[in-house]
C-alpha positions as CSV (number, residue, x, y, z in Angstrom):
1,M,228.4,133.1,119.5
2,A,229.8,132.4,116.1
3,V,228.6,129.5,114.1
4,F,231.1,127.8,111.8
5,T,229.8,126.2,108.7
6,S,230.6,125.9,105.1
7,A,228.5,127.0,102.2
8,K,227.0,123.6,102.2
9,S,226.7,122.5,105.9
10,S,227.8,118.9,106.3
11,T,224.8,118.5,108.6
12,S,222.7,117.4,105.7
13,N,225.4,114.8,104.5
14,N,225.3,113.3,108.1
15,R,221.4,113.7,108.8
16,A,221.2,110.0,110.1
17,A,224.1,110.7,112.4
18,V,222.8,114.1,113.5
19,E,219.4,112.7,114.3
20,K,220.9,110.0,116.5
21,A,223.2,112.3,118.2
22,R,223.0,112.9,122.0
23,S,224.1,116.0,123.7
24,M,226.6,116.1,126.4
25,V,228.9,118.6,128.4
26,L,232.6,117.8,128.4
27,T,235.4,119.2,130.5
28,T,238.8,118.2,131.8
29,T,240.3,118.8,135.1
30,N,243.2,117.7,137.5
31,A,243.5,118.3,141.4
32,G,245.0,121.8,140.8
33,F,241.4,122.8,139.0
34,L,239.1,120.9,141.4
35,S,237.8,124.0,143.2
36,M,236.9,125.4,139.7
37,T,235.4,122.2,138.5
38,L,233.3,121.8,141.6
39,N,232.1,125.6,141.3
40,M,231.1,124.7,137.6
41,L,229.3,121.5,138.6
42,E,227.4,123.4,141.3
43,S,226.3,126.1,139.0
44,I,224.9,123.5,136.6
45,R,223.3,121.7,139.4
46,R,221.3,124.8,140.5
47,F,219.2,125.0,137.2
48,K,219.7,121.5,135.6
49,T,216.4,120.0,134.5
50,A,215.8,116.4,133.6
51,S,216.4,117.4,129.8
52,F,219.8,118.8,130.5
53,P,222.6,116.4,129.4
54,N,225.0,114.7,131.6
55,V,228.4,116.2,132.3
56,T,231.5,114.2,131.6
57,V,234.6,115.2,133.4
58,I,237.8,113.7,132.1
59,T,240.3,113.6,134.9
60,E,243.9,114.1,134.2
61,D,245.3,112.8,137.5
62,Q,244.5,110.1,140.0
63,Q,243.7,112.6,142.8
64,S,241.0,114.4,141.0
65,Y,239.5,111.1,139.7
66,D,239.2,109.6,143.1
67,Y,237.7,112.8,144.4
68,L,235.1,113.4,141.8
69,A,234.1,109.9,141.7
70,K,232.9,110.3,145.3
71,K,230.8,113.3,144.3
72,T,228.4,111.5,141.8
73,E,225.8,111.1,144.7
74,I,225.6,114.9,144.9
75,Y,225.8,115.4,141.3
76,P,223.9,112.5,139.7
77,F,224.4,114.1,136.2
78,L,228.2,113.7,136.6
79,I,230.1,111.0,134.8
80,V,233.8,110.9,135.9
81,Q,236.4,109.3,133.5
82,K,240.1,109.2,133.9
83,T,242.3,109.9,130.8
84,N,243.2,107.0,128.7
85,G,246.6,108.6,128.2
86,E,249.5,110.1,130.1
87,L,248.5,111.6,133.4
88,T,249.4,115.0,134.2
89,T,250.6,116.5,137.6
90,S,248.1,117.1,140.3
91,Q,249.3,120.6,140.8
92,R,247.7,123.6,139.2
93,L,249.0,124.2,135.8
94,L,250.1,127.6,134.7
95,V,248.8,129.0,131.3
96,G,251.6,128.9,128.8
97,R,253.7,126.4,130.3
98,S,254.5,123.1,128.6
99,N,252.5,120.9,131.1
100,Y,249.5,123.2,130.7
101,N,249.9,123.0,126.8
102,Q,250.1,119.3,126.9
103,F,246.9,119.4,129.2
104,V,244.9,121.5,126.7
105,R,246.3,119.7,123.5
106,R,244.7,116.4,124.6
107,R,241.2,118.0,124.5
108,P,240.6,117.6,120.7
109,R,241.3,114.0,121.1
110,Y,238.6,113.7,123.8
111,I,236.1,115.8,121.8
112,L,236.8,113.6,118.6
113,Q,236.0,110.4,120.6
114,F,232.6,111.5,121.7
115,L,231.7,112.9,118.3
116,E,232.7,109.7,116.6
117,S,230.2,108.0,119.2
118,G,227.5,110.4,117.9
119,F,227.4,112.9,120.6
120,E,226.9,116.5,120.2
121,V,229.6,118.0,122.6
122,L,229.5,121.3,124.5
123,F,233.1,121.6,125.6
124,A,233.5,123.9,128.5
125,D,236.5,124.9,130.5
126,A,236.2,124.1,134.2
127,D,236.4,127.8,135.3
128,T,232.9,128.5,133.7
129,F,230.1,129.3,135.9
130,W,226.8,128.8,134.3
131,V,223.5,130.9,135.0
132,R,221.3,129.3,132.6
133,D,221.0,126.2,130.2
134,P,223.1,127.2,127.1
135,F,221.6,124.4,125.0
136,K,218.7,126.6,123.9
137,D,221.2,128.8,122.0
138,F,222.4,125.8,119.9
139,E,219.5,125.5,117.4
140,G,219.7,125.5,113.7
141,D,221.9,124.1,111.0
142,F,225.6,124.5,111.7
143,D,228.7,122.3,112.7
144,I,230.4,124.4,115.3
145,A,229.3,127.3,117.5
146,A,232.0,129.3,119.5
147,H,232.1,132.5,121.4
148,N,233.8,135.4,119.7
149,E,235.7,137.3,122.4
150,V,236.2,140.6,120.5
151,D,233.8,142.8,119.0
152,P,233.4,143.5,115.3
153,P,235.0,144.9,113.3
154,R,238.1,143.4,114.7
155,K,239.2,140.0,113.6
156,P,237.3,137.5,115.5
157,V,239.1,135.6,118.2
158,F,237.2,132.4,119.1
159,C,237.3,130.9,122.5
160,D,237.7,127.1,122.5
161,G,236.9,127.0,126.2
162,F,233.0,127.0,125.4
163,T,232.4,125.5,122.1
164,Y,229.6,123.5,120.7
165,Y,230.5,120.7,118.2
166,R,228.1,118.6,116.2
167,P,229.2,115.4,114.7
168,T,229.6,116.4,111.0
169,E,232.0,115.8,108.2
170,N,233.2,119.6,108.7
171,T,233.6,119.2,112.4
172,F,235.6,115.9,112.0
173,R,238.0,117.5,109.6
174,L,238.5,120.5,111.9
175,I,239.1,118.5,115.0
176,Q,241.5,116.1,113.3
177,I,243.7,118.8,112.0
178,S,243.8,120.4,115.6
């Protein structure tokens, strides 16, 4: 896990906002990714404790919204929201194709909206399977934590499919240029 911070972390500049921050898990899906999304939700349900935050799923099509909205009884920690923008196809999206790229490019906007509301956001791709609570790893003074997919000494390649964001000035600047 890599931690992004400047020489002077902006956390101290936003101490009041950070102290009020709440944590959340955020992911996006459409009907083509529903099986992976359900797998992720089930993996979280198996270890979730009362202190674990809610999981917000932004659905990118009507079919996934309708389906997941019926699952909140099984997954009481689940909050289902429909995108406030353009809906995508309900079909599975292929990496590298234009409709997949559009799907992924909307994520920074969603993350920013929650950060501006004072949330600390753990964004996780729907294809993740959780075996333990990752929030225990996000302690200390930092702005963003992301997984480095390559071993040193190679140049880091950070995975934005599992990244923790704090509502700080540095984070806002980075998300706004994304």
